[in-house]
LOVOMI-842039 format. One record per residue (C-alpha): x, y, z. Coordinates in steps of 0.5 Angstrom, whole numbers, plus 2048, in hexadecimal, padded with zeros to 3 digits. Last residue first. Example, Ala and Ser with C-alpha at 12.3 -4.5 7.8 and 13.67 -1.06 7.14 Angstrom:
81B7FE80E
8197F7810
//
This chain:
80D824823
80F81F829
81681E829
818817829
820818828
82381282A
82B81182B
82E80A82C
82C806827
82C80B821
82680F81F
827811817
82A818816
82881F816
82381F81B
81B81E81C
81881781F
811816820
810810824
80F808823
810803829
8157FD829
81A80082F
81F801829
81B806826
816805820
81680B81C
81081081A
813815815
81381D817
814823813
80F82580D
80A82080F
80A821816
80A829816
804829811
80382880A
7FC82A808
7F5827807
7F382980E
7F982C811
7F782E818
7F482781B
7F6824814
7FE824817
7FC81F81D
7FF81981B
800814821
80680F820
804808821
808802822
80780282A
800801829
7F980482A
7FB80C829
7F681182B
7F2816828
7ED81B82B
7ED81F827
7EB81F820
7EF81D819
7F481981C
7F8815817
7FC80E81A
80380D817
804806818
80B803819
80F7FE815
81080280F
814807814
81B806813
81980680B
81780D80C
81E80F810
82480F80B
823812804
81C813803
81C81680A
82281A809
81E81D803
81881E807
81C82280D
81F826808
818829806
8158277FF
81382C7FB
81982C7F6
8178257F4
8108267F1
80C8227F5
80881B7F4
8058177F9
8008127F7
7F98137F8
7F98187F2
7FC8127ED
80280E7EC
8038087E7
8098047E6
8097FF7E0
80B7F87E1
8047F57E1
8027F97E7
8087FD7EB
8058027F0
80780A7F1
80B80F7F4
80E8157F0
81381A7F3
81381F7ED
8198237EA
8168297E6
81582C7DF
8168287D9
80F8257D9
80A8277DE
8078227E2
7FF8217E3
7FC81B7E7
7F68177E6
7F28157EC
7EC8147E7
7E981B7E8
7F081D7E7
7EF81A7E0
7F48177DB
7F68117E0
7FD8107E2
80380C7DF
80A80D7E1
80F80B7DB
81780A7DC
8188077E3
81F8047E4
81F7FF7EA
8187FC7E9
8167F77EE
81C7F67F2
81E7FD7F2
8188007F4
8198057F9
81E80B7F9
81F80B7F2
8238117EF
8248167E9
81F8127E5
81D8167DE
8168157DD
8118137D7
80A8157D9
8058107D7
7FE8137D7
7F880E7D7
7F280D7D3
7EB80F7D5
7E78087D4
7EE8047D5
7F48047D0
7F580A7CB
7FC80C7CE
7FD8147CE
8048167CE
8098197D2
81081C7D2
81681E7D6
81381D7DE
81981E7E3
81A8197E8
81B8177EF
8188107F1
81480C7F5
8118067F3
80D8007F6
80A8057FB
807804802
80D805805
80F80C802
80780E802
80780D809
80D81180A
80B816806
80581780B
7FE816807
7F881A807
7F2816805
7F08167FD
7EA8177FA
7E98167F2
7E28157F0
7E081C7F2
7E081F7EB
7DE8197E8
7D78187EC
7D68207EB
7D781F7E4
7D28197E4
7CD81D7E8
7CD8237E4
7CC81E7DD
7C681B7E1
7C38217E2
7C48247DB
7C181D7D8
7BB81E7DD
7BA8257DB
7BA8237D3
7B581E7D4
7B18227D8
7B18277D2
7B08227CD
7AA81F7D1
7A78267D2
//
């Protein structure tokens, strides 16, 4: 009886541990503009190699990248050669394919290394909308002083003039909605922030603050 009891306890503990690890990485939705503004590094790159590094308790995956363009991070690391991530998705590690796609990759710099994970923004370049690409080049940096406020349940309200209400989650939980795909939250000349959609950054005389 004691042998079976010990076996059951070990089995239950194993289940509990696996459930804990599986649920260890939980990320809140993030608008591409926030991902841009809150990252040390934002690049367009192609993965050309990978290597498992034996550091830390579970190791780290090191991706070798060919940087096509840098959108943010010139002052921290003008040329990125390696991207580091955890080996397991349960620990927020990302899996990138070698010699297949160009990616938009955002990350943070620690001890001279660039790290990314599931809670950072990474996406195949050809899946980005034209507005998102324009945002990376021109618009997102104009809104880094604004705050994008997520709305999960109605009613939702902005509480200051520098906020834009992000309502994609009301109808696109876990998916990219219209505001994520086509809008940037930009500070206007009156000092308040509002959603902007257009083909060029707003100038000093014309403001397109069309609501999504």
